[in-house]
C-alpha positions in Angstrom: 148.7 176.2 -98.2 147.9 177.2 -94.3 144.7 175.1 -94.8 146.5 172.2 -95.4 149.1 172.9 -92.4 146.1 173.3 -90.2 144.3 170.1 -91.6 147.5 168.0 -91.2 148.0 168.9 -87.4 144.5 167.9 -87.1 145.1 164.9 -88.4 148.2 164.5 -86.1 146.4 165.3 -83.2 143.3 162.6 -83.7 146.1 159.9 -84.3 147.6 160.5 -81.2 144.3 161.0 -79.8 143.1 157.5 -80.7 146.6 155.7 -79.8 146.6 156.9 -76.1 142.6 155.8 -76.0 143.8 152.5 -77.6 146.5 152.2 -75.1 144.2 153.1 -72.0 142.0 150.3 -73.2 144.5 147.7 -73.2 146.1 148.8 -69.9 142.5 148.6 -68.3 141.7 145.3 -69.9 145.3 144.1 -68.8 144.7 145.3 -65.2 141.1 143.3 -65.1 142.3 140.4 -66.1 145.2 140.3 -63.5 142.6 141.2 -61.0 140.2 138.2 -62.4 143.7 136.0 -62.2 144.1 136.9 -58.8 140.4 135.6 -57.8 140.9 132.5 -59.7 138.4 132.8 -62.2 140.2 134.0 -65.1 143.6 133.0 -64.9 144.6 134.3 -68.5 143.0 136.5 -71.5 143.5 133.1 -73.8 141.1 131.4 -71.8 138.5 133.4 -72.8 138.3 131.9 -76.0 136.6 128.8 -74.6 133.2 130.5 -74.8 133.9 133.9 -75.3 132.3 135.4 -72.3 134.0 137.2 -69.4 134.5 136.0 -66.8 134.6 132.4 -68.7 132.1 130.1 -67.4 134.1 126.8 -68.0 136.6 128.4 -65.7 134.2 129.0 -63.4 133.1 125.2 -63.4 136.5 123.9 -63.2 137.2 126.3 -60.1 133.8 124.9 -59.1 135.1 121.0 -59.4 138.7 122.2 -57.5 137.0 123.3 -54.6 134.3 120.5 -54.3 137.3 117.9 -54.4 139.4 119.6 -52.0 135.9 119.8 -49.5 135.5 115.7 -50.8 139.2 115.5 -49.6 138.5 117.1 -46.3 135.5 115.2 -45.6 137.3 112.1 -46.2 140.0 113.3 -43.6 137.4 114.3 -41.1 135.7 110.9 -41.3 138.6 109.2 -41.1 139.8 111.2 -37.8 136.4 110.5 -36.3 136.4 106.8 -37.4 139.8 106.0 -35.7 139.3 108.3 -32.5 135.4 105.8 -32.2 137.9 103.1 -32.7 140.5 104.0 -30.0 138.0 104.9 -27.5 136.0 101.3 -28.0 138.5 98.9 -28.3 139.0 97.1 -25.1 140.1 93.6 -23.4 137.6 91.1 -22.3 138.5 90.0 -18.7 140.0 86.6 -18.3 139.7 85.6 -22.0 141.8 88.4 -23.1 140.2 88.7 -26.6 140.5 92.4 -27.9 137.5 93.7 -29.6 135.5 96.8 -31.0 132.5 97.5 -29.0 129.9 98.6 -31.7 127.3 99.6 -28.8 128.0 102.5 -26.7 128.5 101.5 -22.8 125.5 104.0 -22.5 123.0 102.8 -24.4 124.1 98.9 -23.1 122.9 100.6 -19.7 119.5 101.7 -20.8 118.7 98.7 -23.0 119.8 96.5 -19.8 117.3 98.4 -17.5 114.5 98.5 -19.7 114.9 94.6 -20.3 115.4 93.9 -16.3 112.1 95.8 -15.7 110.4 94.1 -18.4 111.7 90.5 -17.1 111.0 91.0 -13.5 107.8 92.2 -14.2 106.7 89.3 -16.2 108.4 86.9 -13.5 108.5 88.1 -10.3 105.3 86.0 -9.6 107.1 83.0 -10.8 110.2 83.4 -8.2 110.6 81.0 -5.3 111.0 82.6 -1.7 114.5 83.6 -0.9 114.3 81.4 2.3 113.6 78.1 -0.4 116.2 75.3 -0.8 116.8 75.8 -4.3 117.1 79.9 -3.8 119.8 79.3 -1.2 122.0 76.7 -3.0 121.8 79.0 -6.5 122.9 82.2 -4.3 125.6 79.9 -2.6 127.0 79.3 -5.7 126.9 82.1 -7.4 128.1 84.3 -4.9 131.3 81.9 -4.8 132.0 82.7 -8.5 131.1 86.3 -8.3 133.8 86.6 -5.8 136.3 85.7 -7.8 136.0 88.4 -9.7 134.7 90.8 -7.6 131.3 90.8 -8.7 128.5 92.7 -5.5 125.9 93.5 -8.2 124.1 89.9 -8.9 121.2 89.5 -8.1 119.8 85.8 -7.8 116.6 84.6 -8.7 114.8 80.9 -9.0 111.5 80.4 -11.1 109.6 77.6 -9.8 109.1 75.7 -12.7 110.4 72.2 -13.1 109.8 71.5 -16.3 112.4 74.0 -17.9 116.0 73.3 -17.6 117.9 76.7 -18.4 119.4 79.7 -17.0 120.5 83.2 -17.7 122.2 86.3 -16.6 120.4 89.6 -18.2 122.8 92.7 -18.8 121.7 94.4 -15.7 123.1 91.2 -14.0 119.8 89.6 -13.1 120.7 85.9 -12.5 117.6 83.5 -13.4 118.1 79.9 -12.6 114.7 77.6 -13.3 113.9 75.1 -10.8 114.2 72.2 -13.4 117.8 73.1 -13.5 118.6 73.2 -9.8 116.6 69.7 -9.2 118.5 68.0 -12.5 122.0 69.2 -11.4 121.8 67.7 -8.3 126.1 68.4 -7.8 127.4 71.8 -6.9 130.1 71.4 -9.2 127.8 70.8 -12.0 125.2 73.7 -11.2 128.4 75.9 -11.0 129.4 75.0 -14.4 126.3 76.4 -15.4 126.4 79.2 -13.7 130.1 79.9 -14.4 129.4 80.1 -17.8 126.1 82.2 -18.0 128.4 84.7 -15.5 131.1 84.6 -18.1 128.5 85.5 -20.9 127.8 88.5 -18.1 131.4 89.7 -17.6 132.0 89.7 -21.7 129.2 91.9 -22.2 128.1 89.3 -24.8 124.8 90.6 -24.9 125.7 94.1 -26.0 128.5 92.2 -28.7 125.2 90.5 -29.9 123.1 93.6 -30.2 126.1 95.3 -32.2 126.2 92.5 -34.5 122.6 92.6 -35.3 122.9 96.2 -35.9 125.3 95.4 -38.3 123.4 92.5 -40.1 120.6 94.9 -40.5 122.8 97.8 -41.8 124.1 95.6 -44.7 120.6 94.5 -45.4 119.7 98.0 -45.9 122.2 99.3 -47.8 122.4 95.9 -50.1 118.9 95.1 -49.9 117.5 92.4 -47.9 117.6 89.4 -50.3 118.7 85.9 -49.6 122.3 85.7 -50.4 123.0 89.2 -48.3 121.0 86.9 -45.3 123.4 84.1 -46.2 126.5 86.3 -46.2 125.4 88.0 -42.8 124.5 84.8 -41.0 127.7 82.9 -42.6 130.5 86.0 -41.8 128.6 87.6 -38.8 125.9 85.8 -37.1 127.1 82.3 -36.9 131.0 82.7 -36.1 130.0 85.9 -33.6 127.9 83.4 -31.7 130.2 80.4 -31.5 133.1 82.4 -30.6 131.1 83.9 -27.4 129.7 80.7 -26.2 133.6 79.1 -26.3 134.8 82.2 -24.8 132.0 82.1 -22.0 133.0 78.4 -21.8 136.2 79.1 -21.2 136.0 81.9 -18.6 133.3 79.3 -16.7 136.0 77.0 -16.4 138.1 79.4 -14.8 135.5 80.7 -12.5 135.0 77.6 -11.0 138.8 76.5 -10.7 139.2 79.8 -8.7 136.2 79.5 -6.9 137.6 75.7 -6.2 135.1 73.7 -8.0 135.6 70.5 -10.0 136.1 71.6 -13.2 135.7 68.4 -14.5 132.0 68.6 -13.8 131.3 70.7 -16.9 131.7 67.8 -19.1 129.1 65.5 -16.9 127.0 68.3 -17.3 126.5 68.5 -21.2 126.9 64.6 -21.1 124.1 64.3 -18.7 121.9 67.0 -21.1 122.7 64.9 -24.0 121.8 62.0 -22.1 118.3 63.1 -21.4 118.1 64.2 -24.9 118.3 61.0 -26.5 116.1 59.6 -24.1 113.5 62.1 -24.8 114.0 61.4 -28.4 113.1 57.8 -27.6 109.4 56.7 -28.7 106.8 55.9 -25.7 106.5 52.1 -25.0 102.8 52.4 -26.2 104.2 53.9 -29.5 106.9 51.2 -29.8 104.2 48.6 -29.5 101.5 50.3 -32.2 104.4 50.0 -34.7 104.7 52.7 -37.6 101.9 54.9 -38.2 
């Protein structure tokens, strides 16, 4: 009887010990799950059934995806903020015309390119320039100075190239005014020469060179992204190059007329210039008397 009593007491003590171990184990498991839940890698005990591992690999992947999406959204926000800052910092109003535009080429890049181009251009053409005391050079300086004084431009430098066969003029982005002697002699009226110089100075005031370079960069970027194929070139020319080129030429015409009027030149001479050029082009296109007498080949 005593043996049975001792055996029963031992069984009871063993059962209590097992129960305590079970409770302790369950409590430790629960605490581990709660700690994992706080770390966002194991939100619940049932989630472990997905893969049978602890911590659950699928939940880790889910957490990684959430972090990635959050980082992606933050990246988009930062990119949008940077883009908005660039737009606000580089949006400007062109003098005289009042057109609002976004400069794609920063000002310091524009100045660096202008300086480099002027150095190359002067190095190649200086030997062809007429002397400063020549009548052609003095006439160009007199007309150009009147136009420049209207908008307080004091950094223009004037050059006349000794080439009667060329009828052209341009103003570089660095302020170098270059006129060919052929143009000076053909446009013997000061108002007509002022129309051409006013147009070219209008290009300079509006920084059209930098604007054209910016759209060339954009066009090249589109070609690199979508491959340099014929449709891409057509779309780029149709929607970027040609419209912007025509817009800048029209704007330079308008600005040139404003400069002429403010400098007391006759703005009607602008129409006479283009009419004269068209008539000269038509005459140049006619066959020579000898060719006409010879008949078709």
